[in-house]
C-alpha positions as CSV (number, residue, x, y, z in Angstrom):
1,M,13.6,17.2,18.1
2,D,14.9,20.8,18.0
3,A,12.6,23.2,20.0
4,S,13.0,25.3,16.8
5,A,11.8,22.6,14.5
6,A,9.2,23.6,11.9
7,K,5.7,23.0,12.5
8,I,3.6,20.4,10.7
9,I,-0.2,19.8,10.4
10,F,-0.5,16.2,9.4
11,F,-3.3,14.5,7.5
12,G,-3.4,10.8,7.1
13,N,-4.5,7.4,7.9
14,G,-3.3,3.8,7.3
15,P,0.2,2.2,6.7
16,L,1.2,5.0,4.5
17,A,0.4,7.7,6.9
18,D,1.9,5.6,9.8
19,Y,5.3,5.1,8.2
20,T,5.5,8.8,6.9
21,L,4.6,10.2,10.4
22,K,7.2,7.8,11.8
23,T,10.0,9.4,9.9
24,L,8.8,12.9,10.4
25,E,8.3,13.0,14.0
26,P,12.0,13.2,15.1
27,H,12.5,16.3,12.9
28,F,9.3,18.5,13.2
29,N,7.0,19.6,15.6
30,I,3.6,17.6,14.7
31,I,1.0,20.1,16.2
32,F,-1.9,18.1,14.9
33,H,-2.9,14.9,13.2
34,A,-6.0,15.0,11.3
35,R,-7.5,11.6,10.7
36,T,-11.2,12.4,9.9
37,K,-13.4,15.0,8.1
38,S,-14.4,16.3,11.3
39,D,-10.6,16.9,12.2
40,L,-10.5,19.7,9.5
41,Q,-12.3,22.2,11.7
42,Q,-9.4,22.1,14.2
43,A,-6.8,21.9,11.7
44,A,-8.0,25.0,10.1
45,K,-8.0,26.9,13.4
46,L,-4.6,25.8,14.0
47,K,-3.3,26.9,10.8
48,L,-4.8,30.3,11.4
49,Q,-3.1,30.3,14.9
50,N,0.4,29.0,13.3
51,P,0.7,30.6,9.8
52,D,4.0,29.1,9.6
53,A,2.9,25.6,10.0
54,H,3.2,23.3,6.8
55,G,0.7,20.8,5.8
56,V,1.8,17.3,4.9
57,L,-0.7,14.6,3.8
58,A,-0.4,10.8,3.2
59,S,-3.4,8.8,2.3
60,F,-6.1,10.9,4.1
61,G,-9.1,9.7,2.2
62,V,-11.2,12.9,2.6
63,L,-12.1,15.4,0.1
64,I,-10.5,18.9,1.1
65,K,-12.2,21.8,-0.3
66,S,-10.6,24.9,-2.0
67,D,-11.3,27.1,0.9
68,F,-9.6,25.0,3.3
69,L,-6.5,24.5,0.8
70,Q,-6.4,28.3,0.4
71,L,-5.1,28.5,4.0
72,F,-1.9,26.9,3.0
73,E,-1.1,28.8,0.0
74,P,1.3,29.6,-1.7
75,E,3.1,26.2,-0.8
76,G,0.2,24.2,-0.5
77,I,-0.5,21.0,1.6
78,L,2.2,18.5,0.5
79,N,0.6,15.2,-0.6
80,L,2.9,12.1,-0.5
81,H,1.3,9.9,-3.1
82,P,2.9,6.5,-3.6
83,S,3.0,6.5,-7.5
84,K,4.9,8.4,-10.4
85,L,2.1,10.9,-11.0
86,P,0.2,11.1,-13.3
87,E,0.3,7.4,-13.5
88,Y,-1.8,5.7,-10.8
89,R,-3.9,8.6,-9.6
90,G,-6.6,7.5,-7.3
91,A,-7.4,5.3,-4.3
92,S,-5.1,2.2,-4.8
93,P,-1.8,3.1,-6.4
94,I,0.3,0.4,-4.6
95,E,-2.2,-2.3,-5.0
96,T,-2.7,-1.4,-8.6
97,A,0.9,-1.5,-9.2
98,I,1.3,-5.0,-7.6
99,L,-1.5,-6.4,-9.8
100,A,0.1,-4.9,-13.0
101,G,3.2,-6.8,-12.3
102,D,5.6,-3.8,-11.3
103,S,8.8,-4.4,-9.5
104,D,9.7,-0.7,-9.4
105,F,7.5,1.5,-7.3
106,S,7.6,5.4,-7.1
107,Y,6.3,8.0,-4.9
108,S,5.5,11.8,-5.8
109,I,5.4,15.0,-3.4
110,M,2.9,17.1,-5.0
111,K,0.9,20.2,-4.1
112,L,-2.5,19.1,-3.0
113,A,-5.3,20.3,-5.3
114,K,-9.0,20.0,-5.6
115,A,-8.9,17.7,-8.5
116,M,-7.6,14.1,-7.3
117,D,-4.0,13.6,-7.4
118,A,-3.8,16.4,-10.2
119,G,-1.5,19.1,-8.3
120,P,1.8,20.0,-9.6
121,I,4.9,17.9,-8.5
122,Y,7.6,19.2,-6.3
123,H,9.5,15.8,-6.3
124,Q,9.4,12.3,-7.6
125,A,11.6,9.2,-7.2
126,T,11.6,5.4,-8.1
127,L,12.6,2.5,-5.9
128,E,13.8,-0.4,-7.9
129,N,13.3,-4.1,-7.4
130,L,11.4,-4.0,-4.3
131,P,10.3,-7.4,-2.9
132,L,6.9,-8.6,-3.4
133,D,5.6,-7.6,0.0
134,K,2.9,-5.0,0.3
135,D,3.9,-3.8,3.9
136,T,7.5,-3.6,2.7
137,I,6.5,-1.5,-0.4
138,Y,4.4,0.9,1.9
139,H,7.3,1.4,4.2
140,D,9.9,2.0,1.8
141,L,8.1,4.5,-0.3
142,A,6.6,6.4,2.7
143,T,10.1,6.4,4.3
144,A,11.8,7.7,1.2
145,G,9.3,10.3,0.7
146,A,9.5,11.6,4.2
147,K,13.1,11.7,4.4
148,W,12.9,14.0,1.2
149,L,10.6,16.2,3.1
150,T,12.8,16.3,6.0
151,T,15.6,17.6,3.8
152,N,13.7,19.9,1.5
153,L,10.8,21.4,3.5
154,S,12.4,24.5,4.4
155,S,13.4,25.2,0.8
156,L,11.0,23.6,-1.6
157,P,11.7,23.9,-5.4
158,T,9.1,25.2,-7.9
159,P,6.5,22.6,-8.5
160,T,6.1,21.3,-12.1
161,P,2.6,20.9,-13.5
162,Q,1.4,17.4,-14.5
163,D,0.6,16.3,-17.9
164,D,-3.1,15.3,-17.5
165,T,-3.2,13.5,-21.2
166,K,-0.9,11.0,-19.4
167,A,-2.9,10.2,-16.3
168,T,-4.0,6.8,-15.4
169,F,-6.6,6.0,-12.5
170,T,-7.0,3.4,-9.8
171,A,-10.1,2.3,-8.3
172,K,-11.0,1.5,-4.6
173,L,-10.8,-2.1,-3.7
174,D,-14.0,-3.9,-2.4
175,K,-14.9,-7.1,-0.7
176,S,-16.0,-8.6,-4.2
177,M,-12.4,-9.1,-5.0
178,S,-11.5,-11.0,-1.8
179,L,-12.3,-14.4,-3.1
180,I,-9.4,-15.8,-5.2
181,Q,-10.1,-18.0,-8.3
182,P,-6.8,-20.0,-9.2
183,E,-8.6,-22.1,-11.8
184,A,-9.1,-18.6,-13.8
185,F,-5.7,-16.9,-13.5
186,P,-1.9,-18.1,-13.9
187,A,0.0,-18.7,-10.5
188,A,1.9,-15.4,-10.8
189,T,-1.4,-13.3,-11.2
190,I,-2.8,-15.2,-8.2
191,L,0.3,-14.6,-6.0
192,R,0.0,-10.8,-6.8
193,Q,-3.6,-10.7,-5.8
194,I,-2.7,-12.3,-2.6
195,V,0.0,-9.8,-2.0
196,A,-2.1,-6.8,-3.1
197,Y,-5.2,-7.7,-1.1
198,Q,-3.4,-8.1,2.3
199,G,-5.2,-6.0,4.9
200,F,-7.9,-5.2,2.7
201,P,-10.1,-6.9,1.1
202,K,-8.3,-9.7,2.5
203,P,-7.5,-12.7,0.0
204,K,-9.6,-15.6,1.0
205,Y,-10.2,-19.3,-0.2
206,T,-12.3,-22.2,1.2
207,F,-10.3,-25.3,2.2
208,F,-12.3,-28.3,3.6
209,G,-15.3,-26.1,3.9
210,K,-13.5,-23.5,6.0
211,T,-13.1,-19.9,4.6
212,C,-9.4,-18.9,5.2
213,I,-7.6,-15.6,4.7
214,I,-4.4,-16.4,2.7
215,L,-1.4,-14.5,4.6
216,K,1.6,-15.8,2.8
217,A,2.1,-18.0,-0.3
218,H,4.5,-18.6,-3.2
219,V,4.6,-20.0,-6.7
220,L,5.7,-23.4,-7.4
221,R,6.1,-24.2,-11.0
222,V,5.1,-27.6,-12.6
223,T,8.7,-28.1,-14.0
224,D,10.0,-27.8,-10.4
225,I,7.5,-30.5,-9.3
226,L,8.8,-32.7,-12.4
227,C,12.3,-32.0,-11.5
228,E,11.9,-33.0,-7.7
229,A,10.2,-36.2,-8.9
230,A,13.1,-36.9,-11.0
231,G,15.4,-36.2,-8.1
232,M,17.1,-33.3,-9.7
233,N,15.8,-30.0,-7.8
234,G,12.8,-28.4,-6.5
235,N,11.0,-28.8,-3.3
236,T,7.5,-30.4,-3.1
237,D,7.4,-30.5,0.5
238,S,4.2,-28.2,0.7
239,P,1.2,-29.6,2.2
240,L,-1.4,-27.1,0.9
241,M,-1.4,-26.2,-2.8
242,L,-3.8,-24.6,-5.3
243,K,-3.4,-25.5,-9.1
244,C,-4.0,-22.3,-11.3
245,S,-4.8,-22.0,-14.8
246,D,-1.4,-22.3,-16.2
247,R,-1.0,-25.7,-14.3
248,N,1.5,-24.1,-11.9
249,F,0.7,-23.9,-8.2
250,I,0.1,-21.5,-5.5
251,V,1.6,-23.1,-2.3
252,I,0.0,-21.7,1.0
253,D,2.6,-21.0,3.6
254,Q,0.4,-19.2,6.2
255,L,-3.4,-18.7,6.5
256,Q,-6.0,-17.8,8.9
257,P,-9.3,-19.7,9.2
258,E,-12.0,-17.0,9.9
259,G,-12.4,-16.5,13.5
260,K,-9.1,-18.1,14.4
261,K,-5.6,-17.3,14.9
262,P,-2.9,-17.2,11.9
263,M,-1.2,-20.7,11.3
264,D,1.1,-22.3,9.0
265,A,-0.3,-24.8,6.3
266,R,0.9,-27.9,8.0
267,S,-0.8,-27.0,11.4
268,F,-4.0,-26.2,9.3
269,L,-3.9,-29.5,7.7
270,N,-3.3,-31.5,10.7
271,G,-6.4,-29.9,12.3
272,Y,-9.0,-28.9,9.8
273,G,-7.9,-31.6,7.1
274,K,-8.1,-34.6,9.4
275,N,-11.4,-33.4,10.9
276,H,-12.8,-33.2,7.3
277,Q,-11.9,-36.9,6.5
278,K,-13.4,-38.0,9.6
């Protein structure tokens, strides 16, 4: 980092913040990282002492009041939000996009406003055909947004107001969502729930009386099984499967019994499955 690098007061928690900060740190002087509501008092003091410091936020989860926002005018606090606003405002934009079946994922750099995710937009971009992996999506969006900030923070464009009439909203995830129900949904939907709920609320299913967190899985179509039986193609070497409402299967690749370490499906069956049969 250059000794003359621009100063940043950073606000954020969780994977989006972690990946954003990792990209920013080599290029800027991060003078403070606010993680909680109680940190805002120190952040305000530092901003007054360093009037040239920029504010950057990624997944902070704390309501910031108007008097605090005023400290960063006219530029404002720059919020890296992982959606193409005004779509997917709120607490779970990436998870909601995964559950909706999206394969393209976007980020927006906006000026933080008192209303949730409603501030004007400095920049937006879409990353196409990302893999169905939650951590990868978080990483790629945060890294791309932070790289844009690295290049443009010193000369920001004029932000563009959002069209509030096109806004859609996301809800907080909660623990009631964690128990998956394969009999009620198609396999593709169940797989997206498993991916979206990684980390929290953690996708769970009970095998042999043991509640497990499903860490990795994939879809096996019934047509693939029929082809395998006919000696054509496919792969049924999958020891732990859940039949879904569309008659296709979720194949469990890795899981974690509560209170135990992660393991592959074969190891789980060799232990818990055999013990259950005794």
